[in-house]
C-alpha positions as CSV (number, residue, x, y, z in Angstrom):
1,X,18.7,-1.5,-17.8
2,X,22.0,-3.3,-16.6
3,X,24.6,-1.8,-14.3
4,X,27.9,-0.8,-15.4
5,X,31.1,-1.9,-13.2
6,X,34.4,0.2,-12.8
7,X,37.2,0.2,-10.0
8,X,40.5,2.0,-9.3
9,X,42.0,-0.6,-11.3
10,X,43.6,-2.7,-11.8
11,X,46.7,-1.4,-11.2
12,X,50.6,-2.0,-13.0
13,X,49.3,-4.6,-15.1
14,X,53.3,-4.9,-16.2
15,X,56.1,-2.7,-16.0
16,X,58.1,-1.3,-12.5
17,X,56.2,-1.3,-9.5
18,X,57.8,1.8,-7.6
19,X,56.6,2.4,-3.8
20,X,55.9,6.2,-4.8
21,X,53.1,4.8,-7.2
22,X,51.9,2.5,-4.0
23,X,52.0,5.6,-1.7
24,X,50.1,7.5,-4.2
25,X,47.3,4.8,-5.6
26,X,46.6,3.0,-1.8
27,X,47.5,5.4,0.8
28,X,46.8,9.0,-0.9
29,X,44.1,8.2,-3.2
30,X,40.2,8.9,-2.3
31,X,37.5,7.4,-4.6
32,X,35.5,9.6,-7.0
33,X,32.6,11.4,-5.2
34,X,30.3,11.2,-8.7
35,X,29.7,8.0,-11.3
36,X,31.4,10.7,-13.7
37,X,34.1,12.0,-11.8
38,X,37.4,10.7,-11.1
39,X,39.5,10.0,-8.0
40,X,41.9,12.3,-6.6
41,X,45.0,12.3,-4.3
42,X,45.3,13.6,-0.6
43,X,48.6,15.7,-1.4
44,X,49.5,15.5,2.1
45,X,49.4,11.2,2.4
46,X,51.2,11.7,-0.7
47,X,54.3,12.8,0.5
48,X,57.3,11.2,2.6
49,X,58.0,7.1,2.8
50,X,56.0,4.3,2.8
51,X,56.8,1.1,4.7
52,X,56.8,-2.0,3.4
53,X,54.6,-2.5,6.4
54,X,51.9,0.4,5.7
55,X,50.7,-2.4,2.5
56,X,50.0,-5.2,3.7
57,X,46.7,-6.5,2.7
58,X,43.9,-6.0,6.1
59,X,41.4,-8.3,5.9
60,X,39.5,-7.1,8.9
61,X,36.3,-5.8,8.4
62,X,35.8,-3.6,10.7
63,X,38.7,-1.8,8.9
64,X,36.6,1.0,7.7
65,X,39.6,2.7,5.3
66,X,42.0,0.7,4.5
67,X,45.4,1.3,2.9
68,X,45.6,-2.1,0.8
69,X,41.7,-3.4,1.0
70,X,40.6,-7.0,1.1
71,X,39.3,-8.0,-2.6
72,X,38.9,-11.0,-4.4
73,X,41.5,-8.8,-7.3
74,X,43.9,-8.3,-4.2
75,X,44.0,-12.0,-3.5
76,X,47.6,-12.5,-4.0
77,X,49.2,-9.2,-1.9
78,X,50.3,-10.7,1.3
79,X,48.4,-9.8,4.8
80,X,51.4,-10.5,6.9
81,X,54.7,-11.6,5.4
82,X,56.8,-12.7,2.2
83,X,55.3,-9.6,0.8
84,X,56.5,-9.1,-2.3
85,X,56.1,-5.8,-5.1
86,X,54.8,-8.1,-7.7
87,X,52.3,-9.1,-5.4
88,X,50.4,-5.8,-6.3
89,X,50.0,-6.6,-10.3
90,X,46.5,-6.0,-11.5
91,X,45.8,-5.1,-7.5
92,X,42.3,-2.2,-7.3
93,X,41.7,-0.1,-4.4
94,X,38.3,1.2,-4.8
95,X,35.2,-0.8,-6.5
96,X,31.9,1.2,-8.0
97,X,28.9,-0.1,-10.1
98,X,26.7,2.9,-11.4
99,X,23.0,2.3,-12.2
100,X,21.4,4.3,-15.4
101,X,18.3,4.8,-16.8
102,X,15.0,2.9,-15.0
103,X,14.9,-0.3,-13.4
104,X,12.2,-2.0,-11.2
105,X,13.0,-3.2,-7.7
106,X,16.7,-2.8,-8.8
107,X,18.6,-5.3,-6.4
108,X,22.3,-4.2,-5.4
109,X,23.2,-7.1,-3.9
110,X,22.8,-9.2,-7.0
111,X,25.3,-6.6,-9.4
112,X,28.3,-8.0,-10.6
113,X,30.5,-7.2,-7.2
114,X,32.8,-10.1,-8.0
115,X,32.6,-11.7,-4.4
116,X,33.3,-8.3,-3.1
117,X,30.7,-7.4,-1.2
118,X,31.3,-8.7,2.0
119,X,35.2,-8.1,2.0
120,X,36.0,-4.5,3.2
121,X,37.2,-2.9,0.3
122,X,35.2,0.0,-0.1
123,X,32.3,0.3,-2.6
124,X,30.1,2.5,-4.2
125,X,26.7,2.2,-5.6
126,X,26.1,5.4,-7.9
127,X,22.3,5.3,-8.4
128,X,21.6,7.9,-10.8
129,X,18.7,6.8,-12.8
130,X,15.0,5.9,-11.6
131,X,14.1,2.6,-9.6
132,X,10.6,1.7,-8.7
133,X,8.9,-0.7,-7.6
134,X,5.3,-1.8,-8.9
135,X,4.9,-3.9,-5.8
136,X,4.1,-2.8,-1.9
137,X,5.8,-6.5,-1.1
138,X,9.1,-5.4,-2.8
139,X,11.4,-1.9,-2.4
140,X,12.2,-0.1,-5.4
141,X,16.0,-0.6,-4.4
142,X,18.2,-2.3,-1.9
143,X,21.0,-4.5,-0.2
144,X,20.0,-7.4,1.4
145,X,23.3,-8.9,2.1
146,X,26.3,-9.1,4.5
147,X,28.5,-6.4,3.3
148,X,30.8,-4.1,5.1
149,X,32.4,-0.6,3.7
150,X,29.7,0.2,1.0
151,X,27.6,3.4,0.2
152,X,24.9,3.7,-1.5
153,X,25.4,7.0,-3.4
154,X,21.5,8.5,-4.6
155,X,21.9,11.0,-7.2
156,X,18.5,9.9,-9.1
157,X,14.9,8.8,-8.3
158,X,13.6,5.6,-5.7
159,X,10.0,5.6,-5.2
160,X,8.0,3.1,-3.3
161,X,5.1,1.5,-4.8
162,X,1.3,3.0,-3.8
163,X,-0.9,0.7,-1.4
164,X,-3.8,-0.5,-3.0
165,X,-7.6,0.8,-2.2
166,X,-9.6,-1.4,0.1
167,X,-11.8,-3.6,-1.8
168,X,-14.8,-5.9,-0.6
169,X,-12.9,-9.1,0.5
170,X,-10.2,-7.0,1.5
171,X,-12.0,-3.0,2.9
172,X,-8.4,-1.7,5.0
173,X,-6.4,0.1,2.7
174,X,-3.5,-1.5,1.9
175,X,-0.2,0.3,3.1
176,X,2.4,1.9,0.9
177,X,5.6,0.2,-0.6
178,X,9.4,0.8,0.8
179,X,11.7,2.9,-1.1
180,X,15.1,2.1,-0.6
181,X,16.3,-0.8,1.8
182,X,19.8,-0.9,3.6
183,X,20.1,-4.4,4.9
184,X,23.2,-6.2,6.6
185,X,24.5,-8.3,9.1
186,X,27.9,-6.4,7.8
187,X,28.8,-2.7,8.9
188,X,29.6,0.5,7.6
189,X,27.0,0.8,5.2
190,X,26.4,4.4,4.4
191,X,23.3,5.9,2.4
192,X,24.5,9.1,0.8
193,X,21.7,11.5,-0.6
194,X,22.7,14.8,-2.6
195,X,20.4,17.2,-3.5
196,X,18.9,16.1,-6.6
197,X,17.8,13.0,-5.2
198,X,14.1,12.1,-4.7
199,X,13.5,9.1,-2.2
200,X,9.8,8.8,-2.3
201,X,7.6,6.6,0.2
202,X,4.8,5.1,-1.8
203,X,1.5,6.0,-0.2
204,X,-1.1,4.2,1.8
205,X,-4.5,3.0,-0.1
206,X,-7.8,4.7,1.0
207,X,-10.4,2.4,2.7
208,X,-13.5,0.7,1.3
209,X,-16.5,3.1,2.0
210,X,-18.8,2.1,4.4
211,X,-22.2,-0.1,2.8
212,X,-25.0,2.7,2.7
213,X,-28.0,2.1,5.7
214,X,-31.0,0.1,4.9
215,X,-34.6,2.3,4.0
216,X,-37.0,2.3,6.8
217,X,-40.0,-0.1,7.0
218,X,-43.3,0.3,6.2
219,X,-46.8,-1.5,6.1
220,X,-49.2,-2.8,3.4
221,X,-52.4,-2.4,4.1
222,X,-54.9,-5.0,3.3
223,X,-58.9,-4.0,4.1
224,X,-62.3,-6.1,3.0
225,X,-65.6,-6.2,4.2
226,X,-67.5,-9.7,5.8
227,X,-70.7,-10.1,5.8
228,X,-73.5,-12.6,7.7
229,X,-77.0,-12.5,8.1
230,X,-78.3,-11.7,11.7
231,X,-75.0,-12.5,13.6
232,X,-71.7,-10.3,13.2
233,X,-69.0,-12.0,11.5
234,X,-65.7,-12.3,12.6
235,X,-62.2,-11.4,10.7
236,X,-60.3,-14.3,8.5
237,X,-56.9,-15.2,10.6
238,X,-54.7,-13.0,10.5
239,X,-56.9,-9.7,9.9
240,X,-58.9,-7.8,12.5
241,X,-61.9,-5.6,12.8
242,X,-61.3,-2.2,12.9
243,X,-64.7,-1.0,14.5
244,X,-68.2,-2.1,15.5
245,X,-70.6,-4.7,13.7
246,X,-73.3,-2.5,11.7
247,X,-76.6,-3.6,10.4
248,X,-78.0,-3.6,6.8
249,X,-80.6,-4.3,4.9
250,X,-83.0,-7.2,5.5
251,X,-81.5,-10.6,4.9
252,X,-84.5,-12.9,6.1
253,X,-88.4,-12.5,6.0
254,X,-90.7,-14.8,7.8
255,X,-95.0,-15.2,6.8
256,X,-96.8,-13.6,9.5
257,X,-101.1,-14.7,9.3
258,X,-104.2,-12.9,10.9
259,X,-106.7,-14.4,12.5
260,X,-108.9,-14.1,9.6
261,X,-106.7,-16.0,7.6
262,X,-104.9,-12.7,5.8
263,X,-101.1,-13.6,6.0
264,X,-98.0,-11.4,5.1
265,X,-93.8,-11.2,5.2
266,X,-92.2,-9.0,7.6
267,X,-88.6,-9.1,7.9
268,X,-86.7,-11.7,11.0
269,X,-83.2,-10.3,10.5
270,X,-80.9,-8.1,9.3
271,X,-77.2,-8.0,7.3
272,X,-74.2,-7.6,9.5
273,X,-71.4,-6.2,8.1
274,X,-67.8,-6.2,10.1
275,X,-65.0,-4.2,8.0
276,X,-61.1,-5.8,8.5
277,X,-58.2,-5.1,8.4
278,X,-54.9,-6.9,7.6
279,X,-51.0,-5.0,8.1
280,X,-48.1,-6.9,6.7
281,X,-44.5,-5.0,7.3
282,X,-42.7,-4.8,4.1
283,X,-38.3,-4.2,4.7
284,X,-37.0,-0.7,3.6
285,X,-34.5,-1.7,0.5
286,X,-31.0,-2.8,1.2
287,X,-28.1,-0.2,1.2
288,X,-25.7,-0.2,-1.4
289,X,-22.2,-1.1,-1.4
290,X,-19.5,1.2,-0.3
291,X,-17.1,1.8,-3.4
292,X,-13.3,0.7,-3.4
293,X,-10.8,2.8,-2.1
294,X,-8.2,4.9,-4.2
295,X,-4.8,3.6,-4.7
296,X,-1.5,5.5,-3.1
297,X,0.8,7.6,-4.8
298,X,3.7,5.6,-6.2
299,X,5.9,4.3,-8.8
300,X,2.9,2.6,-10.3
301,X,0.5,5.6,-9.9
302,X,2.9,8.3,-10.5
303,X,1.0,11.3,-11.5
304,X,-1.4,11.4,-7.9
305,X,-3.1,9.5,-5.7
306,X,-6.4,7.6,-6.6
307,X,-10.2,8.9,-5.5
308,X,-12.1,6.3,-3.9
309,X,-15.2,5.0,-6.2
310,X,-18.5,6.2,-5.6
311,X,-20.6,4.0,-3.4
312,X,-23.4,1.7,-5.5
313,X,-27.1,3.0,-5.6
314,X,-29.5,1.5,-2.5
315,X,-31.6,-1.4,-3.4
316,X,-35.9,-0.7,-3.8
317,X,-38.3,-1.9,-1.5
318,X,-40.7,-4.7,-2.3
319,X,-43.9,-4.2,-3.7
320,X,-47.9,-3.8,-1.9
321,X,-51.4,-4.6,-4.1
322,X,-52.8,-2.6,-1.8
323,X,-52.3,0.7,-0.4
324,X,-49.3,1.5,2.1
325,X,-49.0,3.1,5.3
326,X,-46.4,4.4,5.4
327,X,-44.3,3.8,2.0
328,X,-41.2,1.9,3.1
329,X,-37.8,4.1,1.5
330,X,-35.3,2.5,-0.7
331,X,-31.9,2.1,0.9
332,X,-29.4,4.6,1.0
333,X,-26.5,5.1,-1.6
334,X,-23.0,3.1,-0.3
335,X,-20.6,5.6,1.0
336,X,-17.4,6.9,-1.2
337,X,-14.2,4.8,-0.8
338,X,-11.2,7.1,0.8
339,X,-9.0,8.8,-0.9
340,X,-5.2,7.0,-1.5
341,X,-2.4,8.8,0.6
342,X,0.4,11.1,-0.8
343,X,3.8,10.2,-1.1
344,X,4.5,9.4,2.5
345,X,0.8,9.6,3.2
346,X,-1.5,7.6,5.0
347,X,-4.8,6.7,3.2
348,X,-8.6,8.1,4.2
349,X,-10.4,6.5,6.8
350,X,-14.3,5.9,6.1
351,X,-16.9,4.5,8.9
352,X,-16.1,0.9,7.2
353,X,-12.1,0.8,7.9
354,X,-8.7,2.4,8.1
355,X,-6.5,3.7,5.2
356,X,-3.4,2.2,4.6
357,X,-0.1,3.4,6.6
358,X,2.5,5.4,4.5
359,X,5.6,3.1,3.2
360,X,9.0,4.1,4.4
361,X,11.9,6.0,2.3
362,X,14.8,4.5,4.2
363,X,14.6,0.9,6.1
364,X,16.7,-2.1,7.4
365,X,19.4,-1.9,9.7
366,X,23.0,-0.9,10.1
367,X,23.0,2.1,8.3
368,X,23.5,6.2,8.1
369,X,22.4,8.4,5.9
370,X,23.8,11.9,5.2
371,X,23.5,14.6,2.8
372,X,20.5,16.3,1.9
373,X,17.0,15.1,3.8
374,X,15.0,18.7,2.6
375,X,11.1,17.7,2.2
376,X,11.3,17.6,-1.5
377,X,14.0,15.1,-1.3
378,X,13.6,12.3,1.5
379,X,9.6,11.7,1.2
380,X,9.2,9.0,4.5
381,X,11.0,7.6,7.6
382,X,14.3,6.7,7.4
């Protein structure tokens, strides 16, 4: 949803401009503290005289509360000399952006600041709605530009993306996404967190489960008996004898004749037998693939971190046309993938890989965090 712009001003579009008006609107005026409120007047600063020298436009970016700020709308106001009351036509004191509704990857510095981000006018980005990210590579909301005197006033909700679970091609759990970025080479960037706010970093993804163990090997046993007449037969190549040769029935005969011409047959050799055996090692079944890791909790997985998937069943072992001694076993089922991390929590490790790290609630540089920071308001490092 588009952000809306409001200003303290523009003032004095027509009519007389009085010193008392300038004292009230520039020296004594205090910026509003919510998008639906109004500016207030500091009564102690709205009394007594005010000099023209106090009403020169201040351009120094190190000044955190200029009486007359530098702003695009105030460009006609003198900074040192030739000062005139008429230069305050359509001038402003504060500049506001209000985010409402729901936005993904809300970019503060791309809003309609009228080129005032890098000027010293006090600016407020009221975050009243919901900001989220569906990608861990992008924060849910943030500023990444040179800016001065910017307050990010968070009343609403900011959620980082959940880290992806580990997969076959990337087994480690992915890191969770960041919620709010406050990066600037400028200064005086304030993140003011209200009691109604939620700034939650995305949880890391669970790691992929380990592959199941391979099944134990077995032995396929084949047997046969070889025979030969009179002599012990050998076993074929790759086979071995399981004992000594043993005799069978007669396998040949010869004729024997006596002195009187009578003849008969008698055995002259027995059949020899050899029992043979062949052992073939058969590997056990392959282990099943481990299950993918679960996604971490995030804007794109808001209901909760996902469980890891169950592993695949192990593979079966090879066959045998004879008998087993022993029979090989099937592969083990793959391990279940790791559970994704909750808000701002690490994803579960597995025996294969580590779970993903959580994102950060607030990150960047040159910023200060004030306001509420209870465990239900900010989840994650800042």
